C-alpha positions as CSV (number, residue, x, y, z in Angstrom):
1,M,184.9,162.4,183.9
2,S,188.4,162.2,185.2
3,G,188.0,158.4,184.9
4,A,187.2,158.9,181.1
5,L,190.1,161.3,180.5
6,T,192.6,159.3,182.0
7,W,191.1,155.7,179.8
8,G,191.2,158.4,177.2
9,G,194.4,159.3,177.4
10,L,195.6,156.2,178.1
11,G,194.3,154.8,175.0
12,A,195.6,157.5,172.9
13,R,199.0,157.1,174.5
14,Y,199.1,153.4,173.5
15,K,197.6,153.5,170.4
16,R,201.0,154.2,168.5
17,F,202.0,150.7,169.8
18,G,199.2,148.9,167.6
19,P,199.1,147.7,163.9
20,G,199.7,150.1,161.3
21,T,202.0,151.9,163.4
22,D,206.0,152.4,163.2
23,V,206.3,151.1,167.0
24,G,204.3,148.2,166.3
25,L,206.4,147.1,163.3
26,A,209.2,147.5,165.3
27,L,207.8,145.2,168.2
28,A,206.7,142.3,165.7
29,V,209.8,142.6,163.8
30,F,212.1,142.1,167.4
31,C,209.5,139.7,168.9
32,L,210.2,137.4,165.4
33,L,213.8,137.7,165.7
34,S,213.4,136.9,169.9
35,L,211.9,133.5,168.6
36,L,215.2,132.5,167.0
37,I,216.7,132.5,170.8
38,L,214.0,132.6,173.5
39,P,212.5,128.8,174.2
40,L,208.6,129.0,173.2
41,P,205.9,127.3,175.3
42,T,203.6,125.0,173.4
43,M,200.9,127.3,173.5
44,L,202.2,130.3,171.7
45,L,204.0,128.1,168.9
46,D,200.5,127.1,168.4
47,L,199.7,130.4,167.9
48,G,202.3,131.5,166.2
49,L,202.1,128.6,163.7
50,A,198.0,129.0,163.2
51,L,199.1,133.1,162.5
52,S,201.8,132.0,159.7
53,I,199.0,129.6,158.4
54,T,196.3,132.5,158.4
55,A,198.7,134.9,157.1
56,S,199.8,132.9,153.8
57,V,195.8,132.3,153.1
58,L,195.4,136.3,153.7
59,V,198.6,136.6,151.1
60,L,197.3,134.6,148.6
61,M,193.7,136.0,148.7
62,V,195.1,139.6,148.6
63,A,197.2,138.4,145.1
64,L,194.3,137.1,143.6
65,F,192.1,140.0,143.8
66,L,194.1,143.0,142.6
67,E,193.6,144.7,140.1
68,R,197.5,145.7,138.7
69,P,200.6,144.3,140.3
70,L,201.3,148.2,142.1
71,D,198.5,147.9,144.5
72,F,200.7,145.6,146.3
73,T,203.8,147.6,146.5
74,S,204.1,145.8,150.1
75,F,204.6,142.5,149.3
76,P,208.4,142.4,148.8
77,Q,208.3,143.4,152.7
78,L,205.8,141.5,153.6
79,L,207.7,138.4,151.6
80,L,210.8,138.8,153.9
81,L,208.5,139.3,157.5
82,T,206.7,136.1,156.6
83,T,209.7,134.0,156.3
84,L,211.2,135.5,159.0
85,L,208.3,134.2,160.6
86,R,208.4,130.5,159.3
87,L,211.7,130.2,160.1
88,S,211.5,131.4,163.6
89,L,208.8,128.9,164.7
90,N,210.6,126.7,162.6
91,V,214.1,127.3,164.9
92,A,211.3,127.2,168.1
93,T,209.9,123.9,167.1
94,T,213.2,122.3,166.8
95,R,214.2,123.2,169.9
96,L,211.0,121.8,171.3
97,I,211.3,118.3,169.0
98,L,214.9,117.9,170.5
99,S,214.3,118.9,174.0
100,H,210.7,117.2,174.7
101,G,210.3,114.6,171.8
102,N,210.4,111.7,173.7
103,E,207.4,113.1,175.7
104,G,204.7,112.1,173.0
105,P,203.2,113.5,169.7
106,T,202.3,116.8,171.5
107,A,205.5,117.8,172.4
108,A,205.7,120.3,170.0
109,G,202.4,121.7,170.1
110,H,199.0,120.3,168.9
111,V,199.6,122.0,165.4
112,V,202.4,119.8,164.4
113,A,200.8,116.5,166.4
114,A,197.8,117.3,164.1
115,F,199.7,117.8,161.0
116,G,201.9,114.6,161.9
117,G,199.0,112.4,162.8
118,F,195.8,113.5,160.7
119,L,197.7,114.6,157.5
120,M,199.9,111.9,157.3
121,G,197.5,109.5,158.1
122,G,199.9,107.4,160.8
123,D,202.1,106.4,158.4
124,V,205.9,108.0,158.4
125,V,206.5,106.9,155.4
126,I,203.5,108.7,153.5
127,G,204.2,111.9,155.3
128,V,208.0,111.5,154.1
129,I,206.7,111.1,150.5
130,L,204.0,114.0,151.0
131,F,206.7,116.3,152.4
132,A,209.1,116.1,149.8
133,I,206.5,116.3,147.3
134,L,205.5,119.7,148.9
135,L,209.2,120.7,148.9
136,V,210.0,119.6,145.4
137,V,206.6,121.9,144.2
138,N,207.8,125.0,145.9
139,F,211.3,125.0,145.7
140,M,211.6,123.6,141.8
141,V,208.3,124.5,140.2
142,I,206.8,127.8,142.0
143,T,209.9,129.7,143.5
144,K,212.2,129.1,140.4
145,G,209.1,130.2,137.9
146,S,208.2,133.3,140.1
147,G,211.9,134.2,140.5
148,R,213.0,133.9,136.7
149,I,209.7,135.9,135.7
150,A,210.5,138.6,138.4
151,E,214.2,139.1,136.6
152,V,212.9,139.3,133.5
153,A,210.1,141.7,134.5
154,A,212.9,143.7,136.4
155,R,215.3,143.9,133.5
156,F,212.5,144.7,131.1
157,S,211.1,147.6,133.5
158,L,214.1,149.0,133.6
159,D,215.5,149.0,129.9
160,S,211.8,150.7,129.0
161,M,212.0,153.2,131.3
162,P,213.7,155.9,129.2
163,G,211.2,155.3,126.3
164,K,208.4,155.3,128.4
165,Q,209.7,158.5,130.4
166,M,210.0,159.8,126.8
167,A,206.6,158.9,126.0
168,I,205.2,161.0,128.8
169,D,207.4,163.7,128.0
170,A,206.4,163.8,124.1
171,D,202.2,163.8,125.5
172,M,203.3,166.5,127.7
173,N,204.5,168.7,125.8
174,A,201.8,167.9,123.0
175,G,199.2,169.6,125.2
176,V,197.9,165.4,125.7
177,I,198.5,165.6,129.3
178,N,199.3,168.3,131.9
179,E,202.6,168.9,134.2
180,K,200.6,166.9,137.3
181,T,199.6,164.0,135.5
182,A,203.2,163.9,133.8
183,R,204.6,163.7,137.9
184,R,202.0,161.0,138.3
185,R,203.0,158.8,135.6
186,R,206.4,159.1,136.6
187,R,206.0,158.2,139.6
188,E,204.3,154.9,139.2
189,L,206.7,154.5,136.5
190,E,209.2,154.7,139.0
191,E,207.4,152.4,141.6
192,E,206.7,149.7,138.9
193,S,210.7,149.6,138.7
194,G,211.2,149.1,142.0
195,F,208.4,146.7,142.6
196,Y,209.9,144.5,140.0
197,G,213.4,145.0,141.5
198,A,212.5,144.3,144.8
199,M,210.5,141.3,143.5
200,D,213.8,139.7,141.9
201,G,215.2,139.7,145.0
202,A,212.7,138.7,147.6
203,A,211.8,135.5,145.4
204,K,215.4,134.7,146.9
205,F,213.9,134.8,150.0
206,V,211.7,132.0,149.3
207,R,214.1,130.0,147.7
208,G,216.5,130.1,150.8
209,D,213.2,129.4,152.8
210,A,212.8,125.4,150.8
211,I,216.7,124.9,151.3
212,A,216.6,126.1,155.2
213,G,213.0,123.6,155.5
214,L,215.1,120.8,153.8
215,L,218.3,121.3,156.1
216,I,216.5,121.8,159.3
217,T,214.1,118.3,158.5
218,S,217.3,116.4,157.8
219,I,218.9,117.8,161.3
220,N,215.6,117.2,163.2
221,I,215.3,113.4,162.1
222,V,219.5,112.7,162.3
223,G,219.6,115.0,165.8
224,G,216.2,113.3,167.1
225,L,217.2,109.3,166.7
226,A,220.7,110.5,168.1
227,I,218.9,112.0,171.5
228,G,216.5,109.4,171.4
229,L,218.8,106.6,171.2
230,I,221.7,107.8,173.4
231,R,219.9,110.3,175.8
232,H,216.3,108.7,176.1
233,A,217.6,105.0,175.5
234,M,214.5,104.6,173.3
235,A,214.1,101.5,171.4
236,F,215.3,102.5,167.4
237,S,211.9,101.9,165.8
238,D,210.4,104.2,168.7
239,A,212.5,106.9,168.3
240,A,212.3,107.2,164.9
241,N,208.7,106.5,164.6
242,T,208.0,109.5,167.2
243,F,211.1,112.2,165.8
244,T,210.5,111.3,162.4
245,T,206.5,112.1,163.0
246,L,207.4,115.3,164.6
247,T,209.8,116.6,162.3
248,V,207.8,115.6,159.2
249,G,204.7,117.2,160.6
250,D,206.8,120.4,161.4
251,G,208.1,120.7,157.8
252,L,204.5,119.8,156.8
253,V,203.4,122.6,158.6
254,T,205.8,124.7,157.2
255,Q,205.7,124.3,153.9
256,I,202.2,124.6,153.2
257,P,202.3,128.4,154.3
258,A,205.6,128.6,152.2
259,L,203.3,127.1,149.4
260,L,200.9,129.7,149.3
261,V,203.1,132.5,150.0
262,S,205.3,131.4,146.7
263,T,201.9,131.0,144.9
264,A,200.9,134.6,145.7
265,A,204.4,135.6,144.3
266,G,204.1,133.9,141.1
267,I,200.5,135.6,140.9
268,V,201.7,138.7,141.6
269,V,204.7,139.0,139.1
270,T,202.6,137.3,136.3
271,K,200.3,139.8,136.4
272,G,202.0,142.6,134.4
273,G,200.0,142.0,131.5
274,V,196.5,141.1,132.7
275,E,193.9,144.0,133.4
276,G,191.5,143.8,136.4
277,R,191.4,140.9,138.7
278,A,192.5,137.4,138.4
279,D,189.0,135.5,138.4
280,T,187.3,138.5,136.2
281,A,190.5,138.0,133.3
282,L,190.5,134.1,133.9
283,V,186.1,134.0,133.0
284,A,186.6,136.8,130.2
285,Q,189.3,135.3,128.1
286,L,188.6,131.2,128.8
287,G,185.1,131.6,128.2
288,G,185.1,134.6,126.0
289,G,184.6,132.5,122.8
290,Y,182.4,129.4,122.0
291,K,184.6,127.6,120.3
292,P,187.5,126.6,122.6
293,M,184.7,125.5,124.9
294,A,182.9,123.3,122.5
295,L,185.9,121.7,121.4
296,A,186.8,121.0,124.6
297,G,183.3,119.4,125.2
298,G,183.7,117.4,122.0
299,A,187.3,115.9,123.3
300,A,185.9,114.9,126.9
301,V,183.3,112.9,125.0
302,V,185.9,111.6,122.9
303,L,187.8,110.5,126.2
304,A,184.6,109.5,127.8
305,M,184.2,106.2,124.9
306,M,187.3,105.2,125.0
307,P,187.8,101.8,126.8
308,G,188.8,101.5,130.5
309,L,188.5,105.5,131.2
310,P,185.5,106.4,133.6
311,A,182.9,107.8,131.0
312,L,181.0,109.3,133.7
313,P,183.5,112.1,135.1
314,F,184.2,113.0,131.3
315,L,180.6,113.3,130.2
316,A,179.4,115.8,133.2
317,L,182.6,118.2,131.8
318,A,181.5,117.7,128.1
319,G,178.0,118.7,129.4
320,L,179.2,121.8,131.7
321,A,181.7,122.5,128.5
322,G,178.5,122.6,125.9
323,G,176.2,124.5,127.9
324,G,178.7,127.2,128.5
325,A,179.6,127.1,124.5
326,W,175.9,127.1,123.7
327,L,174.9,130.2,126.2
328,R,178.3,132.0,124.8
329,Y,177.1,131.1,121.2
330,T,173.4,132.6,122.1
331,H,174.9,135.6,123.9
332,P,177.8,136.5,122.4
333,V,180.1,139.1,124.4
334,A,180.3,142.1,122.3
335,A,184.1,143.2,120.9
336,P,184.9,146.7,122.3
337,A,184.7,149.3,119.8
338,D,185.3,153.4,120.0
339,D,182.2,153.9,118.2
340,A,180.4,152.1,120.5
341,V,181.4,153.6,123.7
342,M,180.4,157.3,122.3
343,P,178.8,159.1,124.7
344,A,174.4,159.0,123.9
345,A,174.2,162.2,124.6
346,A,177.1,165.0,124.3
347,P,176.8,168.7,125.6
348,A,176.3,170.7,122.4
349,E,178.8,173.3,123.7
350,S,181.7,170.8,123.9
351,P,182.5,170.7,120.3
352,V,182.1,174.3,119.9
353,A,184.5,174.8,123.2
354,D,187.1,172.6,121.4
355,A,186.9,174.5,118.3
356,M,188.0,177.6,120.0
357,R,190.7,176.2,122.1
358,I,193.7,178.0,120.6
359,D,197.4,176.2,120.8
360,M,199.9,178.9,122.1
361,L,202.4,177.2,120.5
362,R,201.9,174.4,117.5
363,V,204.7,172.5,115.4
364,E,202.7,170.5,112.2
365,L,204.7,167.9,110.4
366,G,204.5,166.2,107.3
367,Y,204.1,162.4,107.3
368,G,207.8,162.0,106.3
369,L,209.1,164.0,109.5
370,L,206.6,162.6,112.1
371,P,209.4,159.7,113.1
372,L,211.4,162.7,114.7
373,A,208.5,162.9,117.5
374,G,207.9,159.3,117.5
375,G,209.4,156.1,118.0
376,D,212.1,154.7,119.8
377,Q,213.9,157.9,120.1
378,P,211.7,160.6,120.0
379,K,214.5,163.6,119.4
380,L,212.7,166.5,118.8
381,T,210.6,166.2,122.0
382,E,213.7,166.1,123.5
383,Q,214.7,169.2,121.7
384,I,211.7,170.8,123.0
385,R,212.0,170.0,126.5
386,G,215.3,171.2,126.6
387,L,214.3,174.7,125.0
388,R,211.1,174.9,127.7
389,R,213.9,174.6,130.1
390,S,216.4,177.1,128.6
391,I,213.9,180.0,128.1
392,A,212.7,179.3,131.7
393,A,216.0,179.3,133.2
394,E,217.3,182.4,130.9
395,F,214.0,185.0,130.7
396,G,211.9,183.7,133.9
397,F,208.9,182.0,132.7
398,V,207.6,178.9,131.6
399,L,206.8,178.5,128.1
400,P,203.0,177.1,127.5
401,P,203.3,173.4,126.1
402,V,204.4,173.0,122.7
403,R,201.7,170.6,120.4
404,I,203.0,168.6,118.2
405,Q,200.9,167.2,115.1
406,D,200.6,165.6,111.7
407,N,199.3,168.0,108.6
408,L,198.6,165.7,105.6
409,Q,198.3,169.1,103.8
410,L,202.3,169.5,104.0
411,G,204.7,168.0,102.0
412,A,206.3,165.0,103.4
413,D,209.4,167.1,104.2
414,S,207.7,170.1,105.4
415,Y,207.0,171.6,108.7
416,I,205.2,174.7,110.2
417,I,205.6,176.7,113.5
418,K,202.5,178.4,114.4
419,I,202.1,180.9,117.5
420,K,198.7,181.3,118.3
421,E,197.6,179.4,115.3
422,I,199.2,181.8,113.1
423,D,202.2,180.9,111.1
424,A,205.4,181.9,112.3
425,G,207.8,180.0,110.5
426,R,208.2,176.8,107.9
427,G,210.6,175.0,106.8
428,E,212.1,171.5,104.8
429,L,213.9,169.1,106.4
430,R,215.7,165.8,105.0
431,P,215.4,162.9,107.8
432,L,217.9,160.9,106.9
433,C,220.8,163.7,106.6
434,L,222.5,165.9,108.0
435,L,223.0,169.7,107.5
436,A,225.9,170.9,107.1
437,M,226.7,175.3,107.5
438,D,230.3,177.1,106.9
439,P,230.5,179.6,109.6
440,R,232.9,181.5,107.1
441,G,229.9,182.3,104.6
442,G,229.0,180.5,101.5
443,V,227.8,177.0,100.9
444,P,230.3,174.2,101.9
445,A,232.5,172.8,98.9
446,M,231.0,169.3,99.2
447,P,228.3,166.9,97.2
448,G,224.8,167.6,98.5
449,E,221.7,169.3,97.9
450,R,221.6,173.1,98.5
451,T,219.1,174.8,101.2
452,T,218.8,177.6,103.2
453,E,219.2,177.5,107.0
454,P,215.4,178.3,108.1
455,A,216.3,180.0,111.5
456,F,219.1,182.4,110.3
457,G,218.3,182.1,106.4
458,L,222.3,181.3,105.8
459,P,223.2,179.0,103.2
460,A,223.5,175.4,103.6
461,L,223.6,171.9,102.6
462,W,221.4,168.4,102.9
463,I,224.9,165.5,103.2
464,D,224.2,161.8,103.9
465,G,225.1,161.0,107.4
466,G,228.4,159.0,106.2
467,Q,230.0,162.7,105.5
468,R,229.8,164.0,109.1
469,E,233.7,163.3,109.4
470,E,234.4,165.0,106.3
471,A,232.0,168.2,107.0
472,M,233.7,168.9,110.2
473,V,237.2,168.5,108.6
474,R,236.3,171.0,106.4
475,G,235.2,173.3,109.3
476,C,231.5,173.1,108.7
477,T,229.2,173.2,111.4
478,V,227.4,170.0,111.2
479,V,223.4,169.7,112.9
480,D,220.8,167.0,112.5
481,P,217.1,167.6,111.1
482,P,215.6,167.6,114.7
483,S,218.3,170.6,115.9
484,V,217.2,172.1,112.8
485,L,213.6,172.8,113.3
486,A,214.3,172.9,117.6
487,T,216.7,175.8,116.7
488,H,214.0,177.5,114.5
489,L,211.3,177.4,116.7
490,T,214.0,178.8,119.8
491,E,214.5,182.0,117.6
492,L,210.7,182.2,116.8
493,V,209.9,181.9,120.5
494,R,212.7,184.5,121.3
495,E,211.0,186.5,119.0
496,M,207.9,186.4,120.3
497,M,208.0,185.9,123.9
498,A,206.2,188.9,124.6
499,E,203.1,187.6,122.6
500,L,203.6,184.2,124.9
501,L,203.2,185.8,128.3
502,S,199.8,185.5,129.0
503,Y,197.5,187.4,131.8
504,A,197.0,183.9,133.6
505,E,201.1,182.9,133.3
506,T,201.3,186.2,135.2
507,Q,199.4,185.9,137.6
508,K,201.3,182.6,138.4
509,L,204.4,184.0,137.9
510,I,203.2,186.6,141.2
511,D,201.4,183.8,143.2
512,E,204.9,181.8,143.2
513,L,206.9,184.4,144.2
514,P,208.5,183.8,147.7
515,R,206.6,184.4,151.0
516,E,208.6,187.4,151.9
517,Q,207.6,189.2,148.6
518,Q,203.9,188.5,149.3
519,K,203.9,192.3,151.2
520,L,205.1,194.0,148.5
521,V,202.5,192.1,146.1
522,S,200.0,193.3,148.6
523,D,201.0,197.1,148.5
524,L,201.3,197.1,144.9
525,I,198.4,194.6,143.3
526,P,195.5,195.8,142.8
527,G,195.7,199.3,144.6
528,V,198.6,200.4,142.6
529,I,198.5,198.8,139.2
530,S,196.4,195.9,138.1
531,V,197.7,192.3,137.0
532,G,197.1,193.3,133.6
533,G,199.4,196.6,133.6
534,V,202.1,194.3,135.6
535,Q,201.6,191.9,132.7
536,R,202.2,194.8,129.9
537,V,205.6,195.8,131.9
538,L,206.8,192.5,131.6
539,Q,205.7,192.4,128.1
540,A,207.9,195.6,127.2
541,L,211.1,193.6,128.6
542,L,210.5,190.4,127.2
543,A,210.0,192.1,123.8
544,E,213.7,193.6,124.2
545,R,214.8,190.1,125.7
546,V,215.3,191.8,129.2
547,S,215.0,188.4,131.3
548,I,212.0,189.1,134.1
549,R,213.8,186.6,136.8
550,D,214.3,188.7,139.2
551,L,210.5,189.9,139.4
552,P,211.0,191.3,143.1
553,T,213.0,194.1,141.6
554,I,210.5,194.6,138.8
555,L,207.7,195.1,141.2
556,E,209.9,197.2,143.7
557,G,210.5,199.6,140.4
558,V,206.9,199.3,139.1
559,H,206.0,200.7,142.8
560,E,208.3,203.4,142.4
561,A,207.2,204.4,139.3
562,C,203.8,204.5,140.2
563,T,204.1,206.2,143.3
564,G,206.4,209.1,141.7
565,N,203.4,209.6,139.1
566,A,205.0,208.0,136.3
567,R,202.2,208.1,133.3
568,G,202.2,205.0,131.0
569,I,203.5,202.1,130.3
570,A,206.5,203.8,128.9
571,A,207.2,205.4,131.8
572,I,207.0,202.7,134.1
573,V,209.1,200.2,132.0
574,A,212.2,203.1,131.8
575,V,212.1,203.1,135.6
576,V,212.4,199.4,135.7
577,R,215.0,199.0,133.3
578,A,216.8,201.6,135.2
579,R,216.6,199.2,138.3
580,L,217.6,196.6,135.6
581,A,221.0,198.6,135.0
582,R,223.1,195.4,136.4
583,Q,221.5,192.9,134.7
584,I,220.8,194.7,131.5
585,S,224.6,195.7,131.0
586,D,226.0,192.6,132.1
587,S,223.8,190.8,129.1
588,H,225.4,193.2,126.5
589,A,229.0,193.0,128.1
590,G,231.4,191.3,125.2
591,T,235.0,189.6,125.5
592,G,237.1,191.5,128.6
593,G,233.7,192.1,130.4
594,A,233.1,196.0,128.4
595,I,230.0,196.7,126.4
596,P,230.8,197.7,122.8
597,M,228.7,200.8,122.4
598,I,227.7,203.2,119.2
599,T,226.6,206.5,120.6
600,L,223.9,208.7,119.0
601,S,225.3,212.2,118.2
602,P,223.8,215.1,119.9
603,E,222.3,216.2,116.4
604,W,220.6,213.3,116.0
605,E,219.2,213.5,119.8
606,M,217.9,216.7,119.1
607,A,216.2,216.0,115.9
608,F,214.5,213.1,117.6
609,A,213.2,215.0,120.9
610,E,212.1,218.2,118.5
611,S,210.0,215.3,116.8
612,L,208.3,213.9,119.4
613,V,204.3,215.2,119.3
614,G,201.5,214.3,121.8
615,P,201.3,213.9,125.9
616,A,203.8,212.6,127.6
617,E,202.5,209.4,128.3
618,D,202.1,209.0,124.7
619,R,205.0,210.4,122.9
620,Q,205.0,209.8,118.8
621,L,207.1,210.3,116.6
622,A,206.6,212.9,113.5
623,M,210.2,213.5,112.1
624,A,210.3,214.1,107.8
625,P,210.3,210.9,105.9
626,S,213.8,212.2,103.9
627,R,215.2,212.9,107.5
628,L,214.6,209.5,108.8
629,G,215.4,207.9,105.7
630,E,218.7,209.3,106.2
631,F,219.0,208.1,109.7
632,M,218.4,204.7,108.6
633,R,221.1,204.8,105.6
634,R,223.3,205.9,108.3
635,F,222.7,203.7,110.8
636,R,223.0,200.6,108.3
637,E,226.5,201.7,107.6
638,L,228.3,202.1,110.8
639,F,226.5,199.0,112.2
640,D,227.4,196.9,108.8
641,Q,231.2,198.3,109.9
642,H,231.0,196.8,113.1
643,G,228.6,193.9,112.5
644,G,230.7,191.2,114.6
645,E,230.8,192.5,117.7
646,N,227.1,193.5,117.7
647,P,227.1,196.8,119.4
648,V,224.8,198.5,121.4
649,L,223.1,202.1,120.5
650,L,223.4,204.4,123.5
651,T,220.7,207.3,123.6
652,S,218.9,209.6,126.1
653,P,216.3,208.1,128.2
654,G,213.6,210.0,126.5
655,I,214.0,209.3,122.7
656,R,214.7,205.9,123.9
657,V,211.4,203.8,122.9
658,V,210.6,205.8,119.5
659,V,214.8,204.9,118.5
660,R,214.4,201.3,119.3
661,S,211.1,201.1,117.3
662,I,212.7,202.3,114.5
663,V,215.8,200.2,115.0
664,E,214.0,196.5,115.7
665,R,212.7,196.6,111.7
666,L,216.3,196.9,110.7
667,R,218.1,195.3,113.0
668,P,216.3,193.2,115.5
669,S,219.2,192.1,117.5
670,T,220.8,195.3,118.1
671,A,219.9,196.9,121.9
672,V,219.3,200.0,122.3
673,L,220.1,201.4,126.0
674,S,219.6,204.6,127.6
675,Q,222.4,206.1,129.5
676,N,220.2,205.4,132.7
677,E,220.4,201.2,131.7
678,I,224.4,201.3,132.1
679,S,225.7,200.5,135.1
680,A,228.1,202.5,137.0
681,R,230.8,199.9,137.6
682,V,230.5,198.1,134.0
683,K,233.4,199.1,131.2
684,V,232.2,200.5,128.0
685,R,233.9,200.2,125.1
686,T,232.9,203.3,122.1
687,L,233.1,201.9,118.6
688,G,232.1,204.8,116.9
689,S,229.3,208.1,116.9
690,L,225.9,208.0,114.7
């Protein structure tokens, strides 16, 4: 048992030095660098050369069977390591050739001797010519071509990245993909750009390897002749035959793996537009139709009948091409069609479920407005993405995705904004024009098409794009069509945020609270209040545009209200708003940090308090219509006098809710606050009393 434990411990200890580990890779790189300095025995040199050839074949096979280039993202690093291996072995071989070349053909190992003898056929001239041909093919054809392809692919990948990222954002905003899929596609896009950029640089390694091989071969030949003639007093013919044979054998054993790796690099960088493995794609595309093979077979028959050309090879190829053409003619490949790949038996419930699904936010565009959401620069999707970020930062929850789709029933320049499948707003845009508005009121004194700004109902003018500078000189606000639609959508979302906060989104907000806040959640939910109750509290806050970013403070207020025997959502919301007094006060502070305020007079305070009927948790207003009409008239008159400052209306806590229900129908932008919601440290500026 102890022996087993000892061997097991040793295995676990030395496992981190094996292949696929960080320490193993560091040791391998250290060994490669040491070959440049330390002398290498012939047995280890043969092992290294065999490893170089085998690794090159493995890299080529992996490149051939790739499904897509990103499946081999380690190729640039591998290209550097294999190049370093070949150069290290080349230096080690050079050391043995120059120091022991006079001892015979095996002075640099049996692998070099085999390449120098067998592949050269015993003829030095043939070996030199063969080495030169391999060098030219590798350096001038494969390496130069693959390097150019990698350079162009890297440039195009970087240039197209913004458009691809916008397309991903558009799909996510339209609800076609979720956020997880969008992150994965963005990561793949970054990997693709980085891969082609790395391949562009890695191609220089192969090119430099070819140049280094040529220089090392020349040095070996000249240096070997000098050493053989001067140091070993060899005859010129013997020295030339011995050292040239070893040098050319070394060059061949180095250039053949380099040629294989260069071919693999060319296959990888040219695979960008090919789907599937290379063998499958080649067979499918070359043999996909019968006409090209029939014509190729006919051309082979014509060549076989020409005088002087051997008939048998061409007739054999003509037979193969003709047979393939006949087979493809009798068994054609079915063209991929969308209708043909529909499932035979779709579940009966699926169409019903799809029809019942509701889009929380949807923008429907006429066909004339579709370029705003598509094309090379879909600015509308950028605006919607910015809207979602600003709402999340300001109010504390992420809007559901905004789906953008066409609607042929609309006018060409019309759009509709729907919230939960119900029309919330509509308008018209002029895609090639700009919207000009005069901040001082009225229509700008310029030629153009009169219109009304859809978000705020202000008078405006559609002008040509060339009139932008003139409009800005006149002091007008100039907005492009995507910004007009995005502003309209923003205002509608702000008005109806409470409806967009769903139960699932509330649960998600609670689950994403920091770890230190989870004890508060466990004490509160579900023993004190349900998730649905928290949702109603948050909706009540959002209905009055109170941010829910400070969710821990809100939950503390809910806990305080529930344990204090507060009954009804209105009573809980009142306690929570008192907790958020600093936040609410800061959001309504005007210039100078003071809150412009209009107070409710004691007479109206008493009138509203006496008109409340029903239980404490559900108080209703029962005021005479004439009295209520008088309040609304006086409210309009007073707030119209101070409309530019947008003051808040201050009431007592008991009647704040009912006063707010009246005010929001007259001026939705006017906030109604109670004395408990005004922070003690904030400055107030009273403008009048109602």
